[in-house]
Backbone as JSON, one array per atom type, in Angstrom:
{
  "sequence": "KGGLDPNEDTMVWLRAELVGMEQLQRLRFMRLVTGLPLLTPDKVITISATKNKWAYFHSCTSTLDFPRFDSQEKLRYVLAEAMANGDAGGFSEIERNG",
  "N": [[106.79, 28.78, -62.19], [109.79, 30.1, -60.67], [111.74, 28.28, -59.79], [111.08, 25.78, -58.74], [110.41, 22.64, -59.92], [107.48, 21.56, -61.59], [106.96, 18.85, -61.37], [108.46, 17.81, -59.3], [108.82, 16.29, -56.04], [108.1, 18.07, -53.87], [106.37, 19.95, -55.09], [104.35, 18.28, -56.07], [103.39, 17.26, -53.65], [102.54, 19.67, -52.46], [100.43, 20.45, -54.17], [98.74, 18.26, -53.66], [98.14, 18.69, -50.96], [96.75, 21.13, -51.12], [94.53, 20.39, -52.67], [93.41, 18.57, -50.9], [92.53, 20.18, -48.85], [89.85, 21.73, -47.0], [87.31, 23.79, -48.48], [87.2, 26.42, -47.35], [89.74, 26.64, -46.2], [91.35, 26.55, -48.51], [90.53, 28.93, -49.68], [91.52, 30.74, -47.79], [94.28, 30.27, -48.15], [94.54, 31.21, -50.79], [93.93, 33.93, -50.39], [96.06, 34.67, -48.72], [98.27, 34.28, -50.41], [97.68, 35.75, -52.75], [96.23, 37.98, -52.03], [93.67, 38.1, -52.76], [90.41, 36.61, -52.53], [89.77, 34.59, -54.29], [90.99, 32.66, -57.07], [91.52, 34.25, -59.96], [90.97, 34.06, -63.56], [93.17, 35.29, -64.89], [95.19, 35.44, -63.05], [98.35, 34.55, -61.79], [100.18, 32.4, -59.75], [103.3, 32.41, -58.26], [105.54, 30.02, -57.24], [108.24, 30.09, -55.41], [111.45, 28.79, -54.98], [113.07, 28.49, -51.85], [115.69, 28.81, -49.43], [115.07, 29.11, -46.85], [113.53, 27.77, -43.85], [110.85, 28.05, -43.53], [107.67, 28.78, -45.06], [106.88, 31.68, -46.93], [104.53, 34.22, -47.56], [103.79, 36.44, -50.22], [101.7, 38.63, -50.95], [101.42, 40.9, -52.56], [102.87, 40.4, -54.86], [101.94, 37.97, -55.56], [103.33, 35.66, -54.76], [104.76, 32.73, -53.39], [107.2, 31.94, -51.25], [108.87, 29.03, -50.93], [110.2, 26.25, -49.26], [112.1, 23.3, -50.23], [111.05, 19.97, -49.55], [111.54, 16.87, -47.76], [109.59, 15.15, -47.12], [106.05, 14.63, -47.24], [104.71, 15.05, -44.88], [106.27, 16.88, -43.42], [106.06, 19.07, -45.14], [103.29, 19.54, -44.94], [103.1, 20.31, -42.24], [104.68, 22.7, -42.16], [103.31, 24.29, -44.04], [100.8, 24.5, -42.77], [101.55, 25.86, -40.4], [102.49, 28.28, -41.49], [100.15, 29.26, -42.69], [98.52, 29.48, -40.43], [99.77, 31.52, -39.06], [99.79, 33.52, -40.91], [97.53, 35.25, -41.13], [97.94, 37.01, -39.08], [100.03, 38.48, -39.92], [102.44, 37.23, -39.72], [105.0, 35.24, -41.25], [104.93, 36.49, -43.71], [105.41, 39.16, -46.13], [105.03, 41.42, -44.63], [105.83, 40.76, -42.02], [108.5, 40.04, -42.51], [109.73, 42.34, -43.56], [109.15, 44.28, -41.76]],
  "CA": [[107.91, 29.71, -62.11], [110.41, 30.27, -59.36], [112.8, 27.35, -59.44], [110.59, 24.46, -58.36], [109.86, 21.91, -61.05], [106.11, 21.14, -61.27], [106.88, 17.41, -61.14], [109.25, 17.34, -58.16], [107.99, 15.86, -54.9], [107.55, 19.2, -53.1], [105.22, 20.53, -55.8], [103.3, 17.25, -56.08], [102.8, 17.24, -52.31], [101.82, 20.93, -52.24], [99.14, 20.34, -54.87], [97.91, 17.3, -52.93], [97.66, 19.35, -49.73], [95.74, 22.12, -51.49], [93.33, 19.66, -53.09], [92.84, 17.94, -49.72], [92.0, 21.17, -47.9], [88.46, 22.16, -47.12], [87.2, 24.97, -49.32], [87.55, 27.64, -46.61], [91.2, 26.67, -46.07], [91.9, 26.94, -49.82], [90.26, 30.36, -49.85], [92.52, 31.43, -46.95], [95.56, 30.16, -48.85], [94.5, 32.14, -51.93], [94.0, 35.3, -49.88], [97.41, 34.91, -48.22], [99.23, 34.33, -51.51], [97.35, 36.74, -53.79], [95.48, 39.13, -51.52], [92.31, 37.94, -53.28], [89.81, 35.39, -51.99], [89.6, 33.58, -55.34], [91.94, 32.7, -58.17], [90.89, 34.72, -61.19], [91.6, 33.42, -64.72], [94.42, 35.93, -65.31], [96.13, 35.48, -61.91], [99.36, 33.49, -61.74], [100.9, 32.29, -58.48], [104.66, 31.94, -58.4], [106.09, 29.29, -56.11], [109.67, 30.34, -55.53], [112.27, 27.98, -54.08], [113.8, 29.25, -50.84], [116.5, 28.01, -48.5], [114.48, 29.27, -45.52], [112.8, 26.57, -43.45], [109.43, 28.38, -43.49], [107.04, 29.35, -46.25], [106.53, 33.1, -46.79], [103.56, 34.71, -48.53], [103.98, 37.8, -50.75], [100.44, 38.84, -51.65], [101.53, 41.97, -53.57], [103.42, 39.82, -56.09], [101.35, 36.63, -55.7], [104.45, 34.72, -54.69], [104.95, 31.95, -52.18], [108.56, 31.41, -51.08], [108.58, 27.7, -50.38], [111.37, 25.37, -49.24], [111.94, 21.92, -50.67], [110.81, 19.08, -48.42], [111.85, 15.47, -48.0], [108.4, 14.35, -46.83], [104.79, 15.37, -47.3], [104.33, 15.4, -43.51], [106.97, 18.13, -43.1], [105.42, 20.11, -45.94], [101.98, 19.81, -44.34], [103.32, 21.06, -40.99], [105.17, 24.05, -42.47], [102.22, 25.02, -44.68], [99.8, 24.79, -41.74], [102.1, 26.91, -39.53], [102.52, 29.53, -42.25], [98.77, 29.74, -42.84], [98.02, 29.86, -39.1], [100.38, 32.79, -38.68], [99.66, 34.48, -42.01], [96.5, 36.26, -40.88], [98.46, 37.99, -38.12], [101.18, 39.14, -40.52], [103.63, 36.38, -39.66], [105.3, 34.46, -42.46], [104.56, 37.28, -44.89], [106.32, 40.28, -46.33], [104.83, 42.38, -43.55], [106.68, 40.3, -40.93], [109.9, 40.01, -42.92], [110.24, 43.69, -43.83], [108.82, 45.19, -40.67]],
  "C": [[108.58, 29.59, -60.75], [111.39, 29.22, -58.93], [112.35, 25.98, -58.96], [109.94, 23.81, -59.58], [108.46, 21.41, -60.7], [105.98, 19.66, -60.93], [107.7, 16.91, -59.97], [108.33, 17.11, -56.96], [107.35, 17.02, -54.16], [106.32, 19.78, -53.78], [104.05, 19.55, -55.88], [102.59, 17.23, -54.73], [102.03, 18.52, -52.02], [100.46, 20.88, -52.93], [98.2, 19.38, -54.14], [97.33, 17.91, -51.66], [96.56, 20.36, -50.06], [94.44, 21.45, -51.91], [92.64, 19.04, -51.88], [92.25, 18.89, -48.7], [90.49, 21.35, -48.08], [88.43, 23.47, -47.87], [87.61, 26.26, -48.59], [89.06, 27.77, -46.41], [91.86, 27.08, -47.39], [91.68, 28.42, -50.08], [91.23, 31.2, -49.01], [93.89, 31.41, -47.6], [95.6, 31.16, -50.01], [94.63, 33.59, -51.45], [95.4, 35.62, -49.38], [98.42, 35.07, -49.35], [98.95, 35.47, -52.49], [96.71, 38.01, -53.26], [94.03, 39.09, -51.97], [91.71, 36.65, -52.73], [89.67, 34.27, -53.01], [90.68, 33.74, -56.39], [91.19, 33.1, -59.43], [91.62, 34.13, -62.39], [92.95, 34.02, -65.13], [95.49, 35.94, -64.22], [97.06, 34.28, -61.95], [100.03, 33.55, -60.38], [102.28, 31.74, -58.78], [105.08, 31.25, -57.11], [107.6, 29.34, -56.28], [110.44, 29.5, -54.51], [113.05, 28.88, -53.12], [114.63, 28.3, -49.99], [116.03, 28.19, -47.07], [113.74, 27.99, -45.15], [111.29, 26.8, -43.39], [108.96, 28.89, -44.83], [106.69, 30.81, -45.95], [105.6, 33.52, -47.92], [103.91, 36.14, -48.93], [102.75, 38.13, -51.6], [100.52, 39.93, -52.71], [102.03, 41.43, -54.91], [102.88, 38.42, -56.36], [102.42, 35.55, -55.73], [104.44, 34.01, -53.35], [106.39, 31.46, -52.2], [108.4, 30.1, -50.33], [109.83, 26.84, -50.4], [111.06, 24.01, -49.87], [111.82, 21.04, -49.42], [111.19, 17.65, -48.78], [110.7, 14.55, -47.59], [107.16, 15.25, -46.9], [104.35, 15.8, -45.91], [105.0, 16.71, -43.09], [106.36, 19.29, -43.86], [104.1, 20.52, -45.32], [102.12, 20.66, -43.08], [103.71, 22.5, -41.28], [104.06, 24.88, -43.12], [101.15, 25.41, -43.65], [100.28, 25.91, -40.81], [102.09, 28.27, -40.24], [101.12, 30.11, -42.4], [98.21, 30.19, -41.49], [98.55, 31.22, -38.68], [100.19, 33.88, -39.72], [98.65, 35.58, -41.75], [96.98, 37.35, -39.93], [99.7, 38.72, -38.66], [102.45, 38.33, -40.45], [103.79, 35.59, -40.93], [104.82, 35.17, -43.71], [105.53, 38.42, -45.04], [106.17, 41.35, -45.26], [105.77, 42.04, -42.39], [108.16, 40.45, -41.3], [110.47, 41.41, -43.04], [109.91, 44.7, -42.74], [107.84, 46.19, -41.12]]
}
């Protein structure tokens, strides 16, 4: 859902990054996106296309606002920055809405 085709490069690269993460990093990603440490069978994550240059987590709605990228290296950098700042409230709805 959310405007990004599952087969476009950005989504392929995002899945590759998630698969390549260590388990603890994937658990952090899940917590940032869903507010839960694990993906339950009934939970759906929406990856929504954004024109912003950063990724934003919305754990209340299990949504990740994610820009399109022209390289996997840029995607990796932006995802890492968003996750690094996510625990402190940055790059999330808390930061955006004050």
